[in-house]
VEXTIZA-522705 format. One record per atom (N, C-alpha, C): x, y, z; residue number from 1; atom name. Coordinates in steps of 0.001 Angstrom, whole numbers. Example, Ala and Ser with C-alpha at 12.3 -4.5 7.8 and 13.67 -1.06 7.14 Angstrom:
((13190 -5690 7800) 1 'N');
((12300 -4500 7800) 1 'CA');
((13200 -3300 7800) 1 'C');
((12850 -2250 7080) 2 'N');
((13670 -1060 7140) 2 'CA');
((12900 30 7870) 2 'C');
REM end
This chain:
((62973 -102907 -71700) 1 'N');
((63737 -103890 -72224) 1 'CA');
((62994 -104295 -73478) 1 'C');
((61623 -104073 -73932) 2 'N');
((61314 -103972 -75190) 2 'CA');
((60814 -105489 -75432) 2 'C');
((61198 -106531 -74255) 3 'N');
((60723 -107611 -74343) 3 'CA');
((60375 -108367 -73114) 3 'C');
((59912 -109334 -72638) 4 'N');
((59793 -109867 -71698) 4 'CA');
((61001 -110108 -70691) 4 'C');
((61370 -110155 -69480) 5 'N');
((62681 -110259 -68910) 5 'CA');
((62742 -111600 -68552) 5 'C');
((60991 -112118 -68182) 6 'N');
((61108 -113452 -67685) 6 'CA');
((61604 -114536 -68848) 6 'C');
((61624 -114261 -70076) 7 'N');
((62222 -115336 -71193) 7 'CA');
((63168 -114623 -71703) 7 'C');
((64278 -113724 -70963) 8 'N');
((65856 -113468 -71630) 8 'CA');
((66348 -114691 -71650) 8 'C');
((67311 -114934 -72176) 9 'N');
((68429 -116462 -72261) 9 'CA');
((69454 -116307 -71162) 9 'C');
((69548 -117259 -70346) 10 'N');
((71033 -117132 -70014) 10 'CA');
((71327 -118582 -70171) 10 'C');
((72354 -119101 -69259) 11 'N');
((73295 -120285 -69986) 11 'CA');
((72435 -121412 -69844) 11 'C');
((72837 -122365 -70321) 12 'N');
((72413 -124222 -70106) 12 'CA');
((70986 -124141 -70290) 12 'C');
((70226 -123301 -71206) 13 'N');
((69237 -123386 -71930) 13 'CA');
((68196 -122460 -70775) 13 'C');
((68433 -121878 -69724) 14 'N');
((67755 -121322 -68518) 14 'CA');
((67314 -120039 -69559) 14 'C');
((66493 -119083 -69067) 15 'N');
((65823 -118040 -68895) 15 'CA');
((66097 -117328 -67441) 15 'C');
((65537 -116244 -67196) 16 'N');
((65562 -115539 -66240) 16 'CA');
((64869 -115966 -65349) 16 'C');
((63318 -116743 -65932) 17 'N');
((62541 -117027 -64891) 17 'CA');
((62716 -118867 -64363) 17 'C');
((63183 -119169 -65455) 18 'N');
((63675 -120730 -65362) 18 'CA');
((64683 -120598 -64378) 18 'C');
((65918 -120063 -64626) 19 'N');
((66712 -120139 -63649) 19 'CA');
((66691 -119317 -62496) 19 'C');
((65369 -118432 -61819) 20 'N');
((64772 -118247 -60516) 20 'CA');
((64210 -119439 -59813) 20 'C');
((63381 -120047 -60845) 21 'N');
((62715 -121042 -60420) 21 'CA');
((63681 -122828 -60026) 21 'C');
((64447 -122841 -60824) 22 'N');
((65607 -123796 -60425) 22 'CA');
((66595 -123508 -59059) 22 'C');
((66636 -122250 -58966) 23 'N');
((67659 -121815 -57793) 23 'CA');
((66885 -121885 -56845) 23 'C');
((65574 -121457 -56491) 24 'N');
((64775 -121659 -55236) 24 'CA');
((64415 -123492 -55021) 24 'C');
((64103 -123781 -56188) 25 'N');
((63835 -125613 -55833) 25 'CA');
((65107 -126347 -55296) 25 'C');
((66233 -125927 -55970) 26 'N');
((67766 -126181 -55500) 26 'CA');
((67942 -125819 -54109) 26 'C');
((67457 -124959 -53632) 27 'N');
((67705 -123885 -52588) 27 'CA');
((66795 -124814 -51189) 27 'C');
((65972 -125788 -51896) 28 'N');
((64728 -126600 -51154) 28 'CA');
((63826 -125663 -50650) 28 'C');
((63306 -124353 -51610) 29 'N');
((61740 -124261 -51375) 29 'CA');
((60638 -125287 -52189) 29 'C');
((60002 -125454 -51058) 30 'N');
((58884 -126499 -51403) 30 'CA');
((57280 -125925 -52340) 30 'C');
((57519 -124958 -52043) 31 'N');
((56031 -124262 -52886) 31 'CA');
((56592 -123031 -53671) 31 'C');
((57302 -123307 -54990) 32 'N');
((57605 -121801 -55910) 32 'CA');
((56170 -121847 -56418) 32 'C');
((55773 -120111 -56478) 33 'N');
((54714 -119671 -57050) 33 'CA');
((55403 -118274 -57868) 33 'C');
((54845 -118473 -58951) 34 'N');
((55235 -117575 -60070) 34 'CA');
((54124 -116785 -60406) 34 'C');
((54030 -115366 -59972) 35 'N');
((52755 -114624 -60326) 35 'CA');
((53091 -113789 -61961) 35 'C');
((52313 -114174 -63062) 36 'N');
((52586 -113668 -64135) 36 'CA');
((51468 -112637 -64221) 36 'C');
((51413 -111813 -65614) 37 'N');
((50524 -110486 -66002) 37 'CA');
((50740 -110679 -67425) 37 'C');
((51673 -109723 -68014) 38 'N');
((51826 -109228 -69210) 38 'CA');
((52400 -110592 -69911) 38 'C');
((52124 -110939 -71008) 39 'N');
((52768 -111970 -71536) 39 'CA');
((52594 -113274 -70909) 39 'C');
((51713 -113077 -70187) 40 'N');
((51476 -114357 -69500) 40 'CA');
((51548 -116042 -69908) 40 'C');
((51106 -115856 -70996) 41 'N');
((51294 -117321 -72095) 41 'CA');
((52555 -117325 -72358) 41 'C');
((53159 -116685 -72707) 42 'N');
((54481 -116985 -73139) 42 'CA');
((55267 -117359 -72009) 42 'C');
((54943 -116551 -70760) 43 'N');
((55986 -117157 -69573) 43 'CA');
((55529 -118310 -69221) 43 'C');
((54369 -118563 -69016) 44 'N');
((53871 -120419 -68618) 44 'CA');
((54592 -121318 -69695) 44 'C');
((54693 -121037 -70767) 45 'N');
((55043 -122084 -71752) 45 'CA');
((56578 -122213 -70962) 45 'C');
((57319 -121041 -70929) 46 'N');
((58716 -120991 -70644) 46 'CA');
((58853 -122049 -69160) 46 'C');
((58196 -121815 -68667) 47 'N');
((58159 -122947 -67070) 47 'CA');
((57861 -124203 -67416) 47 'C');
((57004 -124512 -68193) 48 'N');
((56149 -125693 -68461) 48 'CA');
((57301 -126287 -69553) 48 'C');
((57803 -125696 -70751) 49 'N');
((59047 -126062 -71161) 49 'CA');
((60405 -126390 -70301) 49 'C');
((60585 -125671 -69634) 50 'N');
((61520 -126335 -68231) 50 'CA');
((61419 -127651 -67657) 50 'C');
((60012 -128043 -67382) 51 'N');
((59853 -128859 -66513) 51 'CA');
((60092 -128648 -65332) 51 'C');
((59713 -127419 -64833) 52 'N');
((60195 -127190 -63330) 52 'CA');
((58778 -127007 -62624) 52 'C');
((59230 -127609 -61167) 53 'N');
((57703 -128031 -60571) 53 'CA');
((57281 -126315 -60064) 53 'C');
((56574 -125781 -60304) 54 'N');
((56221 -124354 -59706) 54 'CA');
((54472 -123912 -60009) 54 'C');
((54015 -123058 -59368) 55 'N');
((52648 -123075 -59701) 55 'CA');
((52259 -121437 -60018) 55 'C');
((51764 -121263 -61190) 56 'N');
((51272 -120057 -61841) 56 'CA');
((50170 -119686 -61216) 56 'C');
((50672 -118324 -61052) 57 'N');
((49348 -117208 -60808) 57 'CA');
((49021 -116021 -61432) 57 'C');
((47626 -115765 -62026) 58 'N');
((47738 -115056 -63032) 58 'CA');
((47234 -113750 -61943) 58 'C');
((47790 -112826 -62464) 59 'N');
((47612 -111288 -61922) 59 'CA');
((46719 -110237 -62780) 59 'C');
((45663 -110401 -62712) 60 'N');
((45136 -109536 -63877) 60 'CA');
((45198 -108100 -63496) 60 'C');
((45710 -107497 -62511) 61 'N');
((46213 -106223 -62100) 61 'CA');
((47687 -105669 -62101) 61 'C');
((48457 -106501 -62936) 62 'N');
((49679 -106749 -63503) 62 'CA');
((50196 -105076 -63536) 62 'C');
((48765 -104502 -64202) 63 'N');
((49738 -103044 -64363) 63 'CA');
((49396 -101752 -63327) 63 'C');
((49243 -102337 -62254) 64 'N');
((48883 -101603 -60946) 64 'CA');
((50038 -101439 -60350) 64 'C');
((51371 -101827 -60785) 65 'N');
((52700 -102232 -60062) 65 'CA');
((52851 -103636 -59338) 65 'C');
((54041 -103222 -58583) 66 'N');
((54762 -104808 -58078) 66 'CA');
((54017 -104874 -57188) 66 'C');
((53273 -104016 -56487) 67 'N');
((52598 -104681 -54968) 67 'CA');
((51388 -105356 -55363) 67 'C');
((50921 -105330 -56774) 68 'N');
((49479 -105796 -56778) 68 'CA');
((49790 -107544 -57334) 68 'C');
((51228 -107621 -57682) 69 'N');
((51579 -109276 -58055) 69 'CA');
((52076 -109797 -56958) 69 'C');
((52589 -109197 -55500) 70 'N');
((52845 -109479 -54441) 70 'CA');
((51617 -110257 -53895) 70 'C');
((50806 -109447 -54042) 71 'N');
((49481 -109696 -53240) 71 'CA');
((48813 -110797 -53898) 71 'C');
((48935 -110719 -55284) 72 'N');
((48221 -112348 -56257) 72 'CA');
((49009 -113605 -55327) 72 'C');
((50266 -113155 -55076) 73 'N');
((51171 -114805 -54668) 73 'CA');
((50776 -114723 -53485) 73 'C');
((50673 -113632 -52841) 74 'N');
((50339 -113932 -50749) 74 'CA');
((48962 -114471 -50845) 74 'C');
((48265 -114071 -51810) 75 'N');
((46783 -114797 -51684) 75 'CA');
((46875 -116325 -52163) 75 'C');
((47481 -116918 -52781) 76 'N');
((47784 -117990 -52900) 76 'CA');
((48640 -118726 -51684) 76 'C');
((49793 -118095 -51324) 77 'N');
((50360 -118944 -50160) 77 'CA');
((49934 -118527 -48709) 77 'C');
((49450 -117648 -48533) 78 'N');
((48770 -117216 -46997) 78 'CA');
((47715 -118522 -46682) 78 'C');
((48533 -119816 -45859) 79 'N');
((47047 -120780 -45311) 79 'CA');
((48253 -121068 -44096) 79 'C');
((47345 -121676 -43535) 80 'N');
((47710 -121990 -42133) 80 'CA');
((49186 -122967 -42367) 80 'C');
((49806 -122488 -41473) 81 'N');
((51199 -123266 -41450) 81 'CA');
((51952 -122644 -42044) 81 'C');
((51757 -121842 -42880) 82 'N');
((52935 -120925 -43781) 82 'CA');
((53388 -119778 -42864) 82 'C');
((54876 -119753 -42566) 83 'N');
((55080 -119185 -41392) 83 'CA');
((55858 -117696 -42405) 83 'C');
((56182 -117572 -43177) 84 'N');
((56662 -116438 -43930) 84 'CA');
((56436 -116618 -45377) 84 'C');
((56904 -115793 -46307) 85 'N');
((57220 -116153 -47932) 85 'CA');
((58477 -115242 -47986) 85 'C');
((58990 -115987 -49707) 86 'N');
((60173 -115358 -50102) 86 'CA');
((59618 -114443 -51237) 86 'C');
((60462 -113644 -51515) 87 'N');
((59573 -112932 -53012) 87 'CA');
((61114 -112636 -53972) 87 'C');
((60954 -112413 -54772) 88 'N');
((62110 -112227 -55686) 88 'CA');
((61682 -111689 -56911) 88 'C');
((62188 -110682 -57994) 89 'N');
((61890 -110095 -58704) 89 'CA');
((62440 -111009 -59840) 89 'C');
((62097 -110935 -60928) 90 'N');
((62163 -111671 -62572) 90 'CA');
((63822 -110746 -62856) 90 'C');
((63688 -109906 -62381) 91 'N');
((65310 -109492 -63338) 91 'CA');
((65977 -109330 -61965) 91 'C');
((66249 -110237 -61106) 92 'N');
((67283 -110586 -60263) 92 'CA');
((67706 -111871 -60833) 92 'C');
((67972 -112110 -61346) 93 'N');
((68238 -113650 -61779) 93 'CA');
((68973 -115022 -61380) 93 'C');
((70380 -113665 -61110) 94 'N');
((71889 -114226 -60782) 94 'CA');
((72061 -114890 -59139) 94 'C');
((71082 -114771 -58219) 95 'N');
((70847 -114973 -57074) 95 'CA');
((71317 -116677 -56742) 95 'C');
((72248 -116924 -55932) 96 'N');
((72587 -118246 -55850) 96 'CA');
((71606 -118930 -54990) 96 'C');
((71637 -120419 -55031) 97 'N');
((70729 -121301 -54028) 97 'CA');
((71479 -120854 -52877) 97 'C');
((72537 -120950 -52552) 98 'N');
((73178 -120653 -50918) 98 'CA');
((72566 -119443 -50716) 98 'C');
((72544 -118477 -51385) 99 'N');
((71970 -117042 -50530) 99 'CA');
((70706 -117240 -50509) 99 'C');
((69583 -118164 -51311) 100 'N');
((68436 -118498 -50796) 100 'CA');
((68218 -119192 -49370) 100 'C');
((69222 -120382 -49421) 101 'N');
((69107 -121051 -48255) 101 'CA');
((69742 -120408 -47245) 101 'C');
((70651 -119606 -47436) 102 'N');
((71146 -118334 -46282) 102 'CA');
((69892 -117410 -45412) 102 'C');
((69200 -117038 -46439) 103 'N');
((68038 -116612 -46019) 103 'CA');
((67235 -116956 -45165) 103 'C');
((66830 -118217 -45461) 104 'N');
((65946 -118761 -45088) 104 'CA');
((66159 -119695 -43491) 104 'C');
((67619 -119672 -43703) 105 'N');
((68381 -120083 -42321) 105 'CA');
((68416 -119182 -41362) 105 'C');
((68289 -117929 -41581) 106 'N');
((68658 -116707 -40807) 106 'CA');
((67353 -116741 -40265) 106 'C');
((66089 -116730 -40876) 107 'N');
((65184 -116667 -40517) 107 'CA');
((64465 -117690 -39336) 107 'C');
((64834 -118986 -39464) 108 'N');
((64860 -119828 -38803) 108 'CA');
((65367 -119665 -37750) 108 'C');
((66513 -119166 -37595) 109 'N');
((67418 -118971 -36721) 109 'CA');
((67369 -117418 -35759) 109 'C');
((66539 -116413 -36390) 110 'N');
((66354 -115232 -35673) 110 'CA');
((64902 -114822 -35639) 110 'C');
((63931 -115776 -36674) 111 'N');
((62115 -115374 -36389) 111 'CA');
((62373 -113365 -37002) 111 'C');
((63495 -113169 -37490) 112 'N');
((62857 -111696 -37780) 112 'CA');
((62168 -111429 -39148) 112 'C');
((61144 -110449 -38429) 113 'N');
((59945 -110350 -39359) 113 'CA');
((60445 -109920 -40898) 113 'C');
((61586 -109503 -41674) 114 'N');
((62099 -109253 -42530) 114 'CA');
((63481 -109667 -42365) 114 'C');
((63851 -110760 -43517) 115 'N');
((65324 -111153 -43732) 115 'CA');
((65346 -110690 -45033) 115 'C');
((66872 -109993 -45595) 116 'N');
((67143 -109620 -46979) 116 'CA');
((68851 -109675 -47115) 116 'C');
((69048 -109969 -48205) 117 'N');
((70669 -110201 -48176) 117 'CA');
((71056 -108460 -48090) 117 'C');
((72214 -108308 -47399) 118 'N');
((72917 -106922 -47440) 118 'CA');
((74092 -107311 -48019) 118 'C');
((74623 -106170 -48511) 119 'N');
((76255 -105544 -48870) 119 'CA');
((76435 -104027 -48736) 119 'C');
((77235 -103738 -47316) 120 'N');
((77139 -102459 -47424) 120 'CA');
((75798 -101868 -46941) 120 'C');
((75644 -101095 -47484) 121 'N');
((74256 -100057 -47750) 121 'CA');
((73075 -100642 -49049) 121 'C');
((73869 -101866 -49515) 122 'N');
((72717 -102193 -50772) 122 'CA');
((72032 -103497 -49980) 122 'C');
((70552 -103273 -50438) 123 'N');
((70130 -104537 -49829) 123 'CA');
((69023 -105504 -51175) 123 'C');
((69361 -106611 -51089) 124 'N');
((69169 -107361 -52203) 124 'CA');
((68290 -108182 -52009) 124 'C');
((67678 -109402 -53078) 125 'N');
((67073 -110656 -53068) 125 'CA');
((67593 -112060 -52992) 125 'C');
((66707 -112901 -52549) 126 'N');
((65308 -112871 -52280) 126 'CA');
((64957 -112205 -50532) 126 'C');
((63582 -111503 -50576) 127 'N');
((63268 -110984 -49493) 127 'CA');
((62568 -111852 -48898) 127 'C');
((62468 -112190 -47592) 128 'N');
((61728 -113176 -46761) 128 'CA');
((60871 -111897 -45671) 128 'C');
((59797 -112458 -45593) 129 'N');
((58551 -111529 -45100) 129 'CA');
((57845 -112436 -44146) 129 'C');
((58087 -112005 -42769) 130 'N');
((56885 -113328 -41972) 130 'CA');
((55897 -112831 -41816) 130 'C');
((54737 -114246 -41815) 131 'N');
((53398 -113503 -41978) 131 'CA');
((52662 -112842 -41242) 131 'C');
((53258 -112448 -40228) 132 'N');
((52864 -111265 -39191) 132 'CA');
((53049 -109884 -39975) 132 'C');
((53511 -109739 -40933) 133 'N');
((53584 -108500 -41709) 133 'CA');
((52292 -108695 -43007) 133 'C');
((51778 -109858 -43431) 134 'N');
((51299 -110095 -44690) 134 'CA');
((49793 -109013 -44621) 134 'C');
((49114 -108678 -43579) 135 'N');
((47845 -107942 -43040) 135 'CA');
((48631 -106540 -43665) 135 'C');
((49833 -106162 -43013) 136 'N');
((50551 -105131 -43334) 136 'CA');
((50707 -104839 -45076) 136 'C');
((51279 -105744 -45587) 137 'N');
((51246 -105526 -47501) 137 'CA');
((49704 -105448 -47980) 137 'C');
((49085 -106223 -47373) 138 'N');
((47661 -106065 -47635) 138 'CA');
((46986 -104472 -47611) 138 'C');
((47624 -103745 -46647) 139 'N');
((46849 -102268 -46767) 139 'CA');
((47889 -101033 -47171) 139 'C');
((49080 -101727 -47665) 140 'N');
((50414 -101115 -48082) 140 'CA');
((49442 -100118 -49122) 140 'C');
((50236 -98986 -49659) 141 'N');
((49545 -97979 -50605) 141 'CA');
((50266 -98267 -51718) 141 'C');
((49499 -98853 -52569) 142 'N');
((49617 -99540 -54111) 142 'CA');
((50906 -98702 -54808) 142 'C');
((51010 -97061 -54348) 143 'N');
((51956 -96356 -55398) 143 'CA');
((53192 -96699 -54535) 143 'C');
((53176 -96722 -53388) 144 'N');
((54449 -96951 -52329) 144 'CA');
((55018 -98519 -52489) 144 'C');
((53799 -99595 -52905) 145 'N');
((54799 -100742 -52804) 145 'CA');
((54868 -101420 -51492) 145 'C');
((55330 -102255 -51545) 146 'N');
((55880 -103159 -50200) 146 'CA');
((57232 -102215 -49399) 146 'C');
((57926 -101380 -50078) 147 'N');
((59096 -101031 -49674) 147 'CA');
((58687 -100448 -47442) 147 'C');
((57822 -99298 -48105) 148 'N');
((57390 -98755 -46736) 148 'CA');
((57483 -99821 -46124) 148 'C');
((56510 -100951 -45823) 149 'N');
((56322 -102028 -44611) 149 'CA');
((57888 -102842 -44545) 149 'C');
((58619 -102856 -45735) 150 'N');
((59819 -103856 -45418) 150 'CA');
((60641 -102746 -44637) 150 'C');
((60800 -101454 -44905) 151 'N');
((61883 -100556 -44294) 151 'CA');
((61153 -100691 -42835) 151 'C');
((59903 -100449 -42327) 152 'N');
((59609 -100253 -41154) 152 'CA');
((60092 -101708 -40186) 152 'C');
((60274 -102804 -41010) 153 'N');
((60239 -104163 -39939) 153 'CA');
((61667 -104334 -40200) 153 'C');
((62469 -103585 -41198) 154 'N');
((63702 -104099 -41210) 154 'CA');
((64498 -104292 -39917) 154 'C');
((65336 -105078 -39832) 155 'N');
((66196 -104998 -38511) 155 'CA');
((67916 -105981 -38728) 155 'C');
((68470 -104998 -37712) 156 'N');
((69872 -105796 -37766) 156 'CA');
((70073 -107377 -37744) 156 'C');
((69119 -108071 -37050) 157 'N');
((68898 -109561 -37042) 157 'CA');
((68489 -110031 -38577) 157 'C');
((67840 -109452 -39105) 158 'N');
((67270 -109911 -40507) 158 'CA');
((68167 -109172 -41573) 158 'C');
((69159 -108046 -41743) 159 'N');
((69962 -107802 -42271) 159 'CA');
((71033 -108642 -42462) 159 'C');
((70878 -109799 -43481) 160 'N');
((71899 -110912 -43403) 160 'CA');
((73272 -110313 -44418) 160 'C');
((74704 -110142 -44175) 161 'N');
((75371 -109950 -45007) 161 'CA');
((75564 -111319 -45985) 161 'C');
((75858 -110647 -47285) 162 'N');
((75585 -111595 -48340) 162 'CA');
((76750 -111315 -49355) 162 'C');
((77981 -112439 -49667) 163 'N');
((79017 -111705 -50454) 163 'CA');
((78690 -112212 -52114) 163 'C');
((77876 -112987 -52428) 164 'N');
((76542 -113344 -53656) 164 'CA');
((76518 -112297 -54466) 164 'C');
((77191 -111190 -55055) 165 'N');
((76577 -110475 -56089) 165 'CA');
((75505 -110208 -56852) 165 'C');
((75089 -111861 -57185) 166 'N');
((73879 -112253 -57825) 166 'CA');
((72887 -111459 -57009) 166 'C');
((73000 -111552 -55881) 167 'N');
((71344 -111180 -54778) 167 'CA');
((71193 -109500 -55030) 167 'C');
((72092 -108980 -55906) 168 'N');
((71895 -107362 -55934) 168 'CA');
((71969 -106913 -57289) 168 'C');
((72368 -107947 -58589) 169 'N');
((72345 -107639 -59898) 169 'CA');
((70896 -107572 -60163) 169 'C');
((70405 -105732 -60399) 170 'N');
((69073 -106045 -61210) 170 'CA');
((68977 -105772 -62191) 170 'C');
((68623 -106446 -63309) 171 'N');
((68956 -106430 -64848) 171 'CA');
((67384 -105453 -65145) 171 'C');
((67696 -104387 -65342) 172 'N');
((66478 -103373 -66279) 172 'CA');
((66787 -103216 -67207) 172 'C');
((67502 -102832 -67817) 173 'N');
((67961 -102419 -69658) 173 'CA');
((69017 -103316 -70269) 173 'C');
((68742 -103090 -71275) 174 'N');
((69400 -103640 -72677) 174 'CA');
((70928 -103879 -72258) 174 'C');
((71283 -102680 -71756) 175 'N');
((73042 -102495 -71784) 175 'CA');
((73414 -103114 -70447) 175 'C');
((72534 -103266 -69146) 176 'N');
((72862 -103982 -67889) 176 'CA');
((72675 -105576 -68428) 176 'C');
((71679 -105879 -69196) 177 'N');
((71819 -107132 -69756) 177 'CA');
((72946 -108038 -70742) 177 'C');
((73594 -106959 -71279) 178 'N');
((74892 -107020 -72161) 178 'CA');
((75980 -106969 -71229) 178 'C');
((75822 -106014 -69913) 179 'N');
((76649 -106191 -69055) 179 'CA');
((76980 -107449 -68196) 179 'C');
((76100 -108214 -67812) 180 'N');
((76306 -109547 -67158) 180 'CA');
((76293 -110412 -67548) 180 'C');
((75052 -110726 -69120) 181 'N');
((75133 -111696 -69541) 181 'CA');
((76014 -111944 -70758) 181 'C');
((76921 -112869 -71041) 182 'N');
((77616 -112608 -72021) 182 'CA');
((76668 -113013 -73543) 182 'C');
((77085 -113304 -74834) 183 'N');
((76732 -113157 -76034) 183 'CA');
((76182 -115233 -75978) 183 'C');
((77195 -115675 -75147) 184 'N');
((76635 -117346 -75306) 184 'CA');
((75448 -117467 -74333) 184 'C');
((75314 -116309 -73717) 185 'N');
((73862 -116779 -72729) 185 'CA');
((74851 -117199 -71271) 185 'C');
((75917 -117072 -71149) 186 'N');
((76511 -117143 -69684) 186 'CA');
((76325 -115789 -69059) 186 'C');
((76616 -115846 -67609) 187 'N');
((76603 -114726 -67001) 187 'CA');
((77765 -114979 -65903) 187 'C');
((78292 -113734 -65641) 188 'N');
((79280 -113288 -64651) 188 'CA');
((78748 -112077 -63730) 188 'C');
((78459 -112752 -62270) 189 'N');
((77944 -112051 -61224) 189 'CA');
((79388 -111493 -60746) 189 'C');
((80529 -111528 -61060) 190 'N');
((81712 -111040 -60295) 190 'CA');
((81728 -109855 -60891) 190 'C');
((82525 -109759 -61952) 191 'N');
((83354 -108223 -62483) 191 'CA');
((82178 -108260 -63666) 191 'C');
((81090 -108924 -64199) 192 'N');
((80167 -108399 -65011) 192 'CA');
((81165 -108583 -66764) 192 'C');
((80563 -108001 -67852) 193 'N');
((80657 -108273 -69054) 193 'CA');
((81613 -106918 -69282) 193 'C');
((82398 -106138 -68676) 194 'N');
((82420 -104724 -69390) 194 'CA');
((83408 -104685 -70472) 194 'C');
REM end
């Protein structure tokens, strides 16, 4: 992208990151942890400016890949009484609060080790991982990341059919940003901005 995805603008004064935090809070997530690395100060200022309740955790090893960020967050949230963790990526900002609630409700209902939104063969975010897999995440190969752990423990009970296209839109390039986010900063998770 050439700039921090976390601070890319969306409508209503939100950025990718502030919208994700706001969505999780709206869904009833009581402890939102944001793992920062590159451009940490600008990203922290973004959360502070939005006056959102979230804890910031610095990942000094952010250049080692996504797994290092997952582990930095896991080290903060892994405490007695925590049954699972929700994980999402900053470049999947369009997911709805209803989808986040549905993922949590599916976990409470099924106790699946991994719960993830699905649509056909697609798997989206947020991803919920049971604490029984925390040690497997910590032992995962850094180059492979969390995917082998998730795939090994995915199940029909935890694959949750979701109609929310925002759960599957991963914005990695300027072209994708222009496709999904209109010039006024609003977004269209249906047809996109084609």
